[in-house]
Backbone bond lengths (Angstrom), bond angles and torsions (degrees), N, CA, C in turn:
res aa  C-N    CA-C-N  psi(-1)  N-CA   C-N-CA  omega(-1)  CA-C   N-CA-C  phi
1 M - - - 1.390 - - 1.531 108.40 -
2 T 1.266 116.16 131.40 1.475 120.92 -179.00 1.547 109.88 -86.83
3 R 1.329 114.25 131.16 1.431 118.32 178.73 1.564 106.19 -109.30
4 I 1.342 114.00 131.07 1.456 117.17 -178.43 1.618 107.85 -113.07
5 Y 1.278 112.88 126.64 1.499 117.98 177.83 1.529 107.64 -101.36
6 E 1.292 116.45 129.78 1.505 120.38 -175.16 1.596 105.94 -111.47
7 I 1.361 113.12 128.89 1.459 117.97 174.17 1.541 107.90 -123.49
8 P 1.381 116.51 116.04 1.430 120.16 -176.21 1.516 110.74 -76.25
9 Y 1.330 116.46 160.81 1.458 121.81 174.55 1.543 112.17 -75.63
10 Q 1.296 118.04 -45.68 1.451 125.39 179.35 1.539 111.85 -94.62
11 S 1.306 116.41 150.96 1.420 121.11 177.53 1.600 107.79 -74.25
12 D 1.352 115.79 160.06 1.439 117.63 -174.42 1.497 112.09 -72.07
13 D 1.315 116.81 -46.17 1.433 120.09 -177.27 1.538 114.46 -126.41
14 G 1.270 113.53 24.12 1.489 121.42 -178.80 1.516 112.72 89.48
15 S 1.333 120.61 -2.66 1.387 118.94 179.97 1.522 119.06 -139.78
16 F 1.427 113.74 -15.05 1.475 115.95 179.32 1.581 108.65 -136.39
17 W 1.400 112.32 147.90 1.441 119.62 176.63 1.477 104.70 -107.25
18 T 1.332 117.67 132.23 1.460 122.90 179.10 1.519 109.74 -102.53
19 V 1.312 115.17 125.69 1.473 119.23 174.83 1.549 108.58 -95.03
20 R 1.266 113.42 131.73 1.447 117.99 -177.42 1.518 108.74 -116.63
21 R 1.382 114.76 143.13 1.485 120.03 173.71 1.508 105.86 -113.48
22 S 1.313 115.18 114.56 1.492 122.27 -178.83 1.518 110.34 48.66
23 G 1.334 117.46 43.09 1.472 123.98 171.34 1.500 111.60 91.58
24 V 1.370 122.17 -6.05 1.446 124.13 -179.16 1.526 109.52 -107.48
25 S 1.319 115.55 133.64 1.467 118.81 -177.40 1.521 108.25 -67.95
26 V 1.435 112.39 135.22 1.478 116.49 176.86 1.508 110.83 -119.54
27 G 1.347 116.78 -0.98 1.463 116.54 -179.43 1.545 109.66 169.53
28 R 1.316 115.69 152.38 1.479 124.54 177.73 1.527 106.21 -122.29
29 F 1.360 115.04 137.58 1.508 119.80 -170.25 1.524 106.61 -133.68
30 P 1.352 115.85 146.64 1.497 121.57 -177.97 1.515 113.92 -73.45
31 S 1.385 117.77 -14.89 1.495 120.48 177.35 1.502 109.14 -142.29
32 R 1.308 112.08 157.54 1.489 117.93 -179.83 1.571 109.15 -66.45
33 F 1.302 115.90 -36.33 1.482 121.10 178.13 1.508 110.94 -58.58
34 E 1.339 117.17 -44.52 1.474 120.73 178.67 1.517 110.14 -67.45
35 A 1.297 118.82 -36.25 1.471 121.58 179.58 1.522 110.32 -66.64
36 L 1.349 115.75 -39.40 1.489 119.78 177.01 1.540 111.10 -67.70
37 R 1.314 117.17 -40.99 1.429 120.53 177.98 1.508 114.46 -63.16
38 A 1.373 114.81 -42.32 1.446 120.02 178.47 1.545 109.68 -66.23
39 A 1.335 118.51 -39.97 1.435 120.50 -178.98 1.469 111.32 -66.99
40 V 1.337 119.36 -39.45 1.491 121.86 175.80 1.456 109.03 -62.82
41 N 1.350 122.08 -46.66 1.453 124.47 179.53 1.528 110.54 -59.01
42 L 1.324 118.97 -46.41 1.435 123.05 179.94 1.553 112.01 -65.45
43 A 1.343 117.79 -43.00 1.441 121.33 174.51 1.458 114.64 -61.50
44 T 1.341 118.40 -39.86 1.437 125.15 178.49 1.514 109.17 -64.58
45 A 1.332 118.37 -41.97 1.423 123.35 179.66 1.574 111.79 -65.91
46 D 1.349 116.70 -32.59 1.420 122.75 179.06 1.534 111.58 -71.43
47 G 1.305 117.04 -31.15 1.452 119.87 176.43 1.538 110.26 104.59
48 V 1.402 108.69 -155.41 1.446 118.99 -170.77 1.581 116.29 -61.08
49 G 1.321 117.63 -32.68 1.430 120.19 -177.48 1.560 117.10 -80.04
50 A 1.221 116.92 5.75 1.507 120.56 -176.20 1.514 108.96 -94.08
51 T 1.352 113.01 141.57 1.461 123.10 178.88 1.467 110.77 -133.32
52 L 1.310 119.02 144.69 1.455 123.34 175.67 1.590 107.62 -106.92
53 K 1.322 112.96 134.41 1.490 118.26 173.21 1.561 105.71 -117.51
54 V 1.251 116.19 115.04 1.475 124.88 -177.03 1.530 109.27 -107.94
55 E 1.328 117.82 122.69 1.469 121.12 175.17 1.561 109.87 -78.47
56 G 1.254 114.29 130.55 1.521 121.98 177.34 1.563 108.98 -86.56
57 A 1.338 113.99 171.37 1.467 121.90 178.17 1.545 109.35 -62.70
58 D 1.360 116.43 -25.15 1.445 117.96 179.38 1.604 115.38 -84.01
59 G 1.278 112.87 2.54 1.503 120.63 -179.44 1.527 115.35 84.32
60 I 1.318 118.22 3.29 1.437 123.18 177.48 1.534 112.99 -87.92
61 W 1.311 114.03 130.96 1.498 117.04 -179.05 1.522 106.46 -89.90
62 R 1.352 116.87 128.80 1.402 120.99 -177.85 1.554 112.78 -115.99
63 P 1.242 120.39 142.97 1.492 122.88 -176.29 1.498 112.62 -87.90
64 F 1.353 117.35 142.59 1.408 120.48 177.26 1.560 104.64 -142.42
65 G 1.344 116.66 151.81 1.476 122.45 178.32 1.529 108.77 -76.26
66 S 1.305 116.36 174.16 1.519 121.20 176.33 1.471 111.63 -64.80
67 D 1.292 120.34 -15.04 1.449 126.38 176.20 1.529 113.59 -89.61
68 A 1.334 116.49 4.65 1.438 129.93 176.81 1.598 110.10 64.60
69 K 1.355 115.93 26.97 1.384 119.41 174.35 1.544 109.07 -112.70
70 R 1.296 115.88 148.30 1.502 119.61 -177.32 1.511 108.16 -63.42
71 P 1.348 115.99 137.75 1.465 120.72 177.32 1.526 111.15 -62.77
72 M 1.256 117.29 150.81 1.486 121.78 -178.78 1.539 113.83 -63.84
73 S 1.388 115.07 -25.40 1.474 120.29 -177.83 1.498 114.74 -75.02
74 V 1.322 117.46 -10.99 1.437 120.38 -179.24 1.521 109.75 -79.82
75 Q 1.349 118.43 129.00 1.450 120.82 -178.08 1.513 108.52 -76.17
76 A 1.346 114.29 138.20 1.429 121.02 176.49 1.551 112.18 -66.01
77 T 1.273 117.22 140.54 1.510 119.59 175.40 1.519 108.76 -73.80
78 P 1.307 115.90 142.84 1.464 119.26 -178.09 1.543 109.02 -67.66
79 M 1.323 116.29 147.36 1.394 121.47 179.04 1.533 110.39 -68.85
80 R 1.304 118.42 140.55 1.427 123.82 179.92 1.530 109.56 -96.49
81 R 1.278 117.14 139.43 1.442 117.30 177.37 1.486 106.20 -100.18
82 L 1.318 115.74 121.23 1.442 122.74 -178.92 1.553 108.69 -110.68
83 S 1.260 114.66 146.88 1.500 116.78 176.18 1.565 106.42 -137.73
84 A 1.323 111.97 147.50 1.445 119.11 -177.42 1.594 109.93 -94.76
85 V 1.266 117.23 137.12 1.492 120.90 -179.21 1.521 106.80 -109.68
86 R 1.300 115.88 129.29 1.478 120.75 178.62 1.475 111.57 -92.13
């Protein structure tokens, strides 16, 4: 059974981030960093079937493995070419 840990970008009420496992709350943390750390530790303890979904500032949920690295199946985003204007 795959367990999915969800870490939101924004706090719930302005002061706590709630980590959910498959939609059920497993803890509330005073910072996003602590929520991420707890989710990685829980996913690592669960083993191979655990996945992290982390919400980005753009509102997109991105998958990570329990080792906090992007899964190989995720396509790389194309490089953007930026230029400076004087």
